[in-house]
C-alpha positions as CSV (number, residue, x, y, z in Angstrom):
1,M,9.7,13.0,-3.9
2,I,6.6,14.7,-5.2
3,T,7.2,18.2,-6.7
4,G,5.2,21.3,-6.0
5,A,4.2,21.4,-9.7
6,L,2.8,17.9,-9.6
7,K,0.9,18.7,-6.4
8,S,-0.5,21.8,-8.0
9,Q,-1.7,19.7,-11.0
10,V,-3.4,17.1,-8.8
11,D,-5.0,19.9,-6.6
12,K,-6.5,21.5,-9.7
13,I,-8.1,18.2,-10.7
14,W,-9.3,17.6,-7.2
15,N,-10.9,21.1,-7.1
16,S,-12.5,20.5,-10.5
17,F,-14.3,17.5,-9.1
18,W,-15.5,19.4,-6.0
19,S,-16.8,22.3,-8.1
20,G,-18.3,19.8,-10.5
21,G,-20.4,18.3,-7.7
22,V,-18.4,15.2,-6.8
23,A,-17.5,15.8,-3.1
24,N,-16.8,12.4,-1.6
25,P,-13.0,12.0,-1.6
26,L,-13.1,8.2,-2.2
27,T,-15.4,8.8,-5.2
28,V,-13.0,11.4,-6.6
29,I,-10.1,9.0,-6.2
30,E,-11.9,6.1,-7.7
31,Q,-13.0,8.1,-10.7
32,M,-9.5,9.4,-11.3
33,T,-8.2,5.8,-10.9
34,Y,-10.5,4.7,-13.8
35,L,-9.2,7.4,-16.0
36,L,-5.6,6.7,-15.1
37,F,-6.2,3.1,-15.9
38,L,-7.6,4.0,-19.4
39,R,-4.5,6.2,-20.0
40,R,-2.1,3.4,-19.0
41,L,-4.0,0.9,-21.0
42,D,-3.6,2.9,-24.2
43,E,0.1,3.7,-23.4
44,K,0.8,0.0,-23.0
45,Q,-1.0,-0.7,-26.3
46,Q,1.0,2.1,-28.1
47,L,4.2,0.6,-26.7
48,E,3.3,-2.9,-28.1
49,E,2.4,-1.4,-31.5
50,K,5.7,0.5,-31.5
51,K,7.7,-2.7,-30.8
52,A,5.8,-4.6,-33.4
53,N,6.4,-1.9,-36.0
54,I,10.1,-1.8,-35.3
55,A,10.3,-5.5,-35.6
56,G,8.2,-5.6,-38.7
57,I,5.7,-8.1,-37.2
58,P,2.0,-8.0,-36.4
59,V,1.0,-6.9,-32.9
60,K,0.7,-10.2,-30.8
61,K,-2.4,-9.1,-28.9
62,S,-4.5,-6.0,-28.8
63,R,-6.7,-4.8,-26.0
64,Y,-8.9,-3.0,-28.6
65,A,-10.8,-4.6,-31.4
66,A,-10.9,-2.8,-34.8
67,D,-14.3,-1.2,-33.9
68,E,-13.1,-0.1,-30.4
69,Q,-10.3,2.3,-31.5
70,Q,-12.5,5.3,-30.4
71,F,-12.3,3.9,-26.8
72,R,-8.5,4.6,-26.7
73,W,-7.3,7.5,-24.6
74,Y,-5.3,9.2,-27.4
75,N,-8.5,9.1,-29.5
76,F,-11.3,10.2,-27.1
77,K,-9.2,12.9,-25.4
78,N,-9.4,15.0,-28.6
79,K,-13.2,14.7,-28.9
80,D,-15.4,17.6,-27.9
81,P,-16.8,17.3,-24.3
82,E,-20.3,16.1,-25.4
83,T,-19.0,13.5,-27.7
84,M,-16.5,12.2,-25.2
85,F,-19.2,12.0,-22.5
86,Q,-21.4,10.0,-24.8
87,L,-18.6,7.5,-25.4
88,F,-18.6,7.0,-21.6
89,T,-22.3,6.9,-21.0
90,R,-24.2,5.8,-24.1
91,P,-23.7,2.4,-25.7
92,Q,-22.4,2.7,-29.2
93,P,-24.1,0.6,-31.9
94,E,-20.9,0.5,-34.0
95,T,-19.0,-1.0,-31.0
96,R,-21.3,-3.8,-30.0
97,N,-23.4,-1.5,-27.7
98,L,-20.4,-0.9,-25.4
99,T,-19.2,2.3,-23.8
100,V,-15.6,3.2,-22.9
101,F,-16.4,2.3,-19.3
102,E,-18.1,-1.1,-20.2
103,H,-15.2,-2.0,-22.5
104,M,-12.8,-1.3,-19.6
105,K,-14.8,-3.5,-17.2
106,Q,-15.0,-6.5,-19.6
107,L,-11.2,-6.7,-20.1
108,G,-10.8,-8.5,-16.7
109,S,-7.4,-10.1,-16.1
110,E,-6.3,-9.2,-19.6
111,A,-5.6,-5.7,-18.3
112,G,-3.7,-6.8,-15.2
113,I,-4.7,-7.1,-11.6
114,F,-6.7,-3.9,-11.6
115,G,-9.0,-5.1,-14.4
116,T,-9.7,-8.3,-12.4
117,Y,-11.6,-6.2,-9.8
118,M,-13.6,-4.0,-12.1
119,K,-16.9,-5.8,-11.4
120,G,-19.2,-3.4,-9.7
121,A,-17.3,-0.3,-10.8
122,T,-19.6,2.7,-11.6
123,F,-18.9,5.7,-13.7
124,M,-19.9,8.8,-11.6
125,I,-18.6,11.9,-13.4
126,P,-21.8,13.8,-13.9
127,T,-21.2,16.2,-16.7
128,P,-19.4,16.4,-20.1
129,R,-17.6,19.6,-18.9
130,L,-16.1,17.9,-15.8
131,L,-15.1,14.8,-17.7
132,D,-13.3,16.9,-20.4
133,Q,-11.6,19.0,-17.7
134,V,-10.3,16.0,-15.8
135,V,-9.1,14.2,-19.0
136,Q,-7.2,17.2,-20.3
137,M,-5.6,17.9,-16.9
138,L,-4.6,14.2,-16.5
139,D,-3.2,14.2,-20.0
140,D,-1.0,17.2,-19.2
141,I,0.8,15.3,-16.3
142,Q,4.0,13.7,-17.4
143,M,4.1,10.1,-16.1
144,D,7.0,8.6,-17.9
145,D,8.7,6.9,-14.9
146,R,7.6,4.7,-12.0
147,D,8.6,7.3,-9.4
148,T,6.4,10.1,-10.9
149,K,3.4,7.7,-11.3
150,G,3.8,6.5,-7.7
151,D,4.3,9.9,-6.2
152,L,1.2,11.2,-8.0
153,Y,-1.0,8.4,-6.6
154,E,0.5,8.6,-3.1
155,Y,-0.3,12.3,-3.0
156,L,-3.8,11.6,-4.3
157,L,-4.3,8.9,-1.6
158,S,-3.1,11.4,1.1
159,K,-6.4,13.2,0.5
160,I,-8.4,10.2,1.9
161,S,-7.8,11.7,5.4
162,T,-10.3,14.4,4.4
163,A,-13.0,11.7,4.2
164,G,-13.7,11.6,8.0
165,T,-14.3,8.0,9.1
166,N,-12.8,6.7,5.9
167,G,-9.5,8.0,7.1
168,Q,-9.0,4.7,8.9
169,F,-7.7,3.4,5.5
170,R,-4.8,5.8,5.6
171,T,-1.8,4.9,7.7
172,P,0.8,7.7,7.9
173,R,3.5,7.0,5.2
174,H,6.4,7.7,7.5
175,I,5.1,5.2,10.1
176,I,4.8,2.5,7.3
177,K,8.3,3.3,6.1
178,M,9.7,3.0,9.6
179,M,8.1,-0.4,10.0
180,V,9.3,-1.7,6.6
181,E,12.9,-0.5,7.4
182,M,12.8,-2.3,10.7
183,M,11.6,-5.6,9.0
184,E,14.1,-5.3,6.1
185,P,12.3,-7.4,3.4
186,N,14.6,-10.0,1.8
187,Q,14.8,-11.6,-1.6
188,E,12.8,-14.7,-0.6
189,D,10.1,-13.0,1.4
190,H,6.4,-13.6,0.7
191,I,4.9,-10.5,2.0
192,C,1.2,-10.1,3.1
193,D,-1.1,-7.4,4.5
194,P,-4.3,-9.1,5.5
195,S,-6.2,-5.8,5.7
196,C,-4.4,-4.0,2.9
197,G,-6.7,-1.1,2.1
198,T,-4.8,1.1,-0.4
199,A,-1.9,-1.4,-0.2
200,G,0.5,1.2,1.4
201,F,2.6,-1.5,3.2
202,L,3.0,-3.5,0.1
203,V,4.0,-0.5,-1.9
204,A,6.5,0.6,0.8
205,C,8.1,-2.9,0.7
206,G,8.5,-2.6,-3.1
207,E,10.0,0.9,-2.7
208,Y,12.4,-0.3,0.0
209,I,13.7,-3.0,-2.4
210,H,14.2,-0.5,-5.2
211,D,16.0,2.0,-2.8
212,Y,18.3,-0.4,-1.0
213,H,18.6,-3.5,-3.2
214,S,18.2,-2.4,-6.8
215,D,20.8,-5.0,-7.8
216,W,18.4,-7.8,-6.9
217,F,16.5,-7.0,-10.1
218,H,19.6,-8.3,-12.1
219,D,18.5,-11.8,-11.1
220,K,15.8,-13.1,-13.4
221,N,14.5,-15.5,-10.7
222,F,14.0,-12.6,-8.3
223,R,12.3,-10.5,-11.0
224,A,9.8,-13.3,-11.6
225,H,9.2,-13.6,-7.8
226,Y,8.8,-9.8,-7.5
227,D,6.4,-9.6,-10.4
228,S,4.1,-12.5,-9.5
229,D,4.0,-13.9,-5.9
230,M,6.1,-11.7,-3.6
231,F,3.2,-9.4,-2.6
232,T,-0.3,-10.4,-1.3
233,G,-3.0,-8.2,-0.1
234,I,-6.4,-9.2,1.4
235,E,-9.3,-6.8,1.4
236,F,-13.0,-7.3,1.4
237,D,-14.0,-3.8,0.2
238,A,-14.1,-3.8,-3.7
239,T,-13.4,-0.1,-3.9
240,M,-10.2,-0.4,-1.8
241,L,-9.1,-3.4,-3.9
242,R,-9.3,-1.3,-7.1
243,I,-7.5,1.6,-5.5
244,G,-4.9,-0.7,-4.0
245,A,-4.4,-2.5,-7.3
246,M,-3.8,0.8,-9.1
247,N,-1.4,2.0,-6.3
248,L,0.7,-1.2,-6.7
249,Q,0.7,-1.0,-10.5
250,L,1.7,2.7,-10.6
251,H,4.6,1.7,-8.3
252,G,5.8,-0.9,-10.7
253,I,4.2,-4.0,-9.1
254,E,2.2,-5.3,-12.0
255,N,0.9,-8.7,-10.8
256,P,0.4,-8.8,-7.0
257,Q,-1.8,-11.3,-5.4
258,L,-4.9,-9.4,-4.3
259,I,-7.6,-11.4,-2.6
260,G,-11.2,-10.1,-2.2
261,K,-12.2,-11.8,1.1
262,D,-12.9,-11.0,4.7
263,S,-9.6,-12.1,6.3
264,L,-11.3,-13.2,9.5
265,S,-14.1,-15.3,8.0
266,E,-14.3,-19.1,7.2
267,S,-13.8,-18.3,3.5
268,N,-10.2,-17.4,4.3
269,A,-9.5,-20.5,6.5
270,D,-7.4,-22.2,3.9
271,I,-4.6,-19.6,4.1
272,R,-2.1,-21.2,6.5
273,N,1.7,-21.1,6.9
274,E,2.2,-19.2,3.6
275,Y,3.9,-15.9,4.4
276,T,7.3,-15.0,5.7
277,L,6.5,-11.3,6.4
278,I,3.3,-9.6,7.5
279,L,2.9,-5.8,7.9
280,A,-0.5,-4.4,8.7
281,N,-2.7,-1.8,10.4
282,P,-5.8,-3.9,10.9
283,P,-9.2,-2.4,11.9
284,F,-9.3,-1.3,15.6
285,K,-13.0,-0.9,16.5
286,G,-14.6,-3.7,14.7
287,S,-16.7,-6.3,16.5
288,L,-17.9,-9.5,14.8
289,D,-20.4,-12.3,15.8
290,Y,-18.7,-15.6,16.7
291,D,-20.5,-17.4,13.8
292,M,-18.8,-15.0,11.3
293,V,-15.3,-15.8,12.5
294,D,-13.1,-18.7,11.4
295,S,-13.2,-21.2,14.3
296,S,-9.4,-21.7,14.3
297,L,-9.0,-18.1,15.4
298,L,-11.4,-18.4,18.2
299,Q,-9.4,-21.3,19.5
300,V,-6.5,-18.9,20.1
301,C,-8.6,-16.2,21.7
302,K,-12.3,-16.3,21.9
303,T,-13.4,-12.7,21.3
304,K,-15.4,-10.5,19.0
305,K,-12.7,-7.8,18.8
306,T,-11.1,-7.6,15.4
307,E,-7.7,-6.2,16.7
308,L,-7.2,-9.5,18.7
309,L,-8.5,-11.8,16.0
310,F,-6.1,-10.3,13.4
311,L,-3.2,-11.1,15.7
312,A,-4.4,-14.7,15.8
313,L,-4.9,-14.7,12.1
314,M,-1.3,-13.5,11.4
315,L,0.1,-16.3,13.5
316,R,-1.9,-18.8,11.5
317,M,-0.9,-17.3,8.1
318,M,2.8,-17.1,8.7
319,K,5.4,-19.8,8.1
320,I,7.6,-20.9,11.0
321,G,10.3,-18.1,11.2
322,G,7.9,-15.6,9.7
323,R,8.0,-12.0,11.1
324,A,5.2,-9.5,11.7
325,A,5.1,-5.8,12.4
326,V,1.5,-4.7,13.3
327,I,-0.1,-1.5,14.6
328,V,-2.4,-2.2,17.5
329,P,-4.4,0.0,19.9
330,D,-2.9,0.4,23.3
331,G,-5.7,-1.7,24.9
332,V,-4.3,-4.8,23.2
333,L,-1.1,-4.4,25.4
334,F,-2.8,-4.2,28.8
335,G,-6.5,-5.2,28.4
336,S,-7.6,-7.4,31.3
337,S,-10.1,-9.6,29.5
338,K,-9.4,-13.3,29.1
339,A,-9.0,-12.9,25.3
340,H,-6.5,-10.0,25.7
341,K,-4.4,-12.0,28.1
342,A,-4.7,-15.2,25.9
343,I,-3.3,-13.5,22.7
344,R,-0.5,-11.8,24.6
345,Q,0.5,-15.1,26.3
346,E,0.3,-16.9,23.0
347,I,2.8,-14.5,21.3
348,V,5.2,-14.1,24.3
349,Q,5.2,-17.7,25.5
350,N,4.7,-19.8,22.4
351,H,6.4,-17.6,19.8
352,K,9.0,-14.8,20.0
353,L,8.0,-11.2,20.9
354,D,10.7,-8.9,19.7
355,A,9.6,-5.4,20.3
356,I,6.9,-3.0,21.5
357,I,7.1,0.6,20.2
358,S,4.6,2.9,22.0
359,M,3.5,5.7,19.7
360,P,2.0,9.1,20.8
361,S,-1.8,9.5,20.5
362,G,-1.5,12.2,17.9
363,V,0.0,9.9,15.2
364,F,-3.4,9.3,13.5
365,K,-4.8,12.8,13.8
366,P,-6.8,14.6,12.5
367,Y,-9.2,11.6,12.1
368,A,-8.4,9.6,15.2
369,G,-6.8,10.3,18.5
370,V,-6.4,6.7,19.7
371,S,-3.1,5.7,21.4
372,T,-1.3,3.0,19.4
373,A,1.8,0.8,19.4
374,V,3.8,-1.3,16.9
375,I,4.1,-4.9,18.0
376,I,6.9,-6.9,16.3
377,F,7.0,-10.7,16.7
378,T,8.3,-13.9,15.1
379,K,6.4,-17.1,14.7
380,T,8.3,-20.0,16.2
381,G,5.7,-22.4,17.6
382,S,8.2,-23.2,20.3
383,G,8.7,-20.0,22.3
384,G,11.9,-18.0,22.1
385,T,11.1,-14.8,23.8
386,D,14.2,-13.8,25.8
387,H,14.1,-10.0,26.3
388,V,11.5,-7.7,24.7
389,W,12.7,-4.3,23.5
390,F,10.5,-1.4,24.5
391,Y,10.7,2.1,23.0
392,D,8.7,5.1,24.1
393,M,8.2,7.2,20.9
394,K,7.4,10.8,22.0
395,N,7.7,12.5,18.6
396,D,7.3,11.3,15.0
397,G,8.5,14.4,13.1
398,F,5.1,16.0,13.0
399,S,3.1,18.1,15.5
400,L,0.7,16.0,17.5
401,D,-2.4,18.2,17.0
402,D,-4.9,18.1,14.1
403,K,-2.6,20.2,11.8
404,R,0.2,17.6,11.9
405,S,2.8,20.2,10.8
406,E,6.4,19.1,10.2
407,V,8.6,19.6,13.3
408,K,12.3,19.0,14.1
409,E,11.6,16.6,17.0
410,N,11.6,13.1,15.5
411,D,12.4,9.8,17.3
412,I,12.2,7.6,14.2
413,P,15.9,7.8,13.2
414,D,16.8,6.9,16.8
415,I,14.3,3.9,16.8
416,L,15.9,2.6,13.6
417,S,19.4,3.0,14.9
418,R,18.7,1.3,18.3
419,W,16.7,-1.5,16.7
420,K,19.6,-2.5,14.5
421,D,21.9,-2.6,17.6
422,R,19.6,-4.2,20.2
423,E,22.3,-6.0,22.0
424,R,23.6,-2.8,23.5
425,E,20.0,-1.9,24.6
426,R,20.4,-4.4,27.5
427,E,22.7,-1.9,29.1
428,R,20.1,0.9,29.2
429,A,18.2,1.8,32.3
430,R,14.4,1.7,32.6
431,T,14.5,5.5,33.0
432,E,15.6,5.9,29.4
433,Q,13.5,6.1,26.2
434,S,14.2,2.5,25.3
435,F,15.1,-0.6,27.3
436,M,14.9,-4.4,27.5
437,V,12.5,-6.4,29.7
438,P,13.1,-10.1,30.4
439,F,10.6,-12.8,29.7
440,E,10.2,-13.8,33.3
441,E,9.2,-10.3,34.3
442,I,6.5,-10.1,31.7
443,K,5.2,-13.4,32.8
444,E,5.1,-12.3,36.4
445,N,3.1,-9.2,35.3
446,D,0.4,-11.5,33.8
447,W,1.6,-10.9,30.3
448,D,1.1,-7.1,30.5
449,L,2.9,-5.4,27.6
450,S,2.2,-1.7,28.5
451,I,5.5,0.3,28.5
452,N,4.2,2.1,31.6
453,R,4.3,-1.2,33.5
454,Y,8.1,-1.4,33.1
455,K,9.3,2.2,32.6
456,E,10.8,3.8,35.7
457,I,10.4,7.5,36.3
458,V,12.9,9.5,38.3
459,Y,11.2,12.1,40.4
460,E,13.3,15.1,41.2
461,E,13.0,16.2,44.8
462,I,12.3,19.8,45.3
463,E,13.0,21.4,48.7
464,Y,10.7,24.3,49.8
465,D,11.2,26.8,52.5
466,P,9.5,26.1,55.9
467,P,6.0,27.6,56.3
468,E,7.2,30.2,58.8
469,K,9.7,31.6,56.3
470,I,7.1,31.7,53.5
471,I,4.6,33.5,55.7
472,D,7.3,36.1,56.8
473,E,8.0,36.7,53.1
474,I,4.4,37.2,52.3
475,K,4.1,39.7,55.2
476,R,7.2,41.6,53.9
477,L,5.8,41.8,50.4
478,D,2.4,43.0,51.8
479,L,4.1,45.7,53.8
480,E,6.0,46.9,50.6
481,R,2.7,47.0,48.8
482,I,1.1,49.2,51.4
483,Q,4.1,51.5,51.5
484,S,4.1,51.9,47.7
485,L,0.4,52.6,47.7
486,K,0.9,55.4,50.3
487,K,3.7,57.0,48.2
488,L,1.4,56.9,45.1
489,E,-1.4,58.7,47.1
490,E,1.1,61.4,48.2
491,L,2.3,61.9,44.6
492,L,-1.3,62.3,43.4
493,D,-2.2,64.4,46.5
494,I,-5.1,62.3,47.4
């Protein structure tokens, strides 16, 4: 849980960027990410040197050559602002014409998954004064444990919502946590987000394991799996890849598999039957040309709409028995086009649709008011849909206006409780907030998955007085009004 003091420190850094002329939230986050990386790089090197010193042996590997010691955080943070700025912006003859920034970029995979995606990174802090301010404030933040590092970065990423249209990258953390808790990642899972953005779903899966199954880390085989191939994120935006890599590393996931590709393109066609769990909030409003899309996806549903293509992609990427929890716009559930019906029929008839959770339209405010739902399904290749669980979420713990203030009304605990005891849900009436719908009924309704198609509303009958009685009452009130007016005139002697 992030503390008020930590929030205040991050806010001060954020405000320094704004007053220093860097106003784009994504640019601010990216520049802070580079500096956090440089600090972590030096801290890791100091730890290696400390271990070697205690053991009385040479350091096995250094990320800094003898002539690059001035590029280390502990060194340049004590320089005067102008000298520090020159280390970042002017190639140094004594260090093979490198800057701090260029040195960082050339490390590549030696510096972990973040370093792998440094190609194209640009230093954009404009003045020595701003660089010095930010370095000193970052240095003051205590980041000795995984929780503090993760909380700091999560709070930083929450500010992406101020970026207007870039807010699409930010899925509310409590919705992500709900989806992860419903899917209950297990020890053998290979988890993927094919549109990972800042890697929020992957981070949440890691946090779930730490919170509920910390004993798993006693098993060296699980630790190796967790550190290397448990988490995979696919993202075509290089900036998001770097931010996602840092988010994962600060949460203790050092070597995730991050793939810089367009998930829907032919370049990603080789990823098939690999994952056991997919969690995602793919792009809603995208539209692609047919020649840009992997042909195997078009065979499932021929469409240009990314929200439909991503569902087809997930079916292809999962192993038999793999589970998926995906946020989709409401139109996916009831759209009447041939492609909409085709993907719904594919999931319901040829695989196993488990649940539809309808969410209120304010969940993604202030930057989007679209109505959405969480669709949960299992890949079987041979059908299996028996009954589908529907839940009508009315409140998510926050006001549904642009302010999104915390409120008492929250259906998420009820969703988690009822999901884990779904057999009893068969007894609930269609007038209640959650209920089951059998496969045959969905088929009869042309694969429509809108909750309003199946929910029953009880209308309370209200009896009114007959017109004659209402008219008499109006006349009586009118007479009383006239009499009261006459009394007032007499009192005023008018």
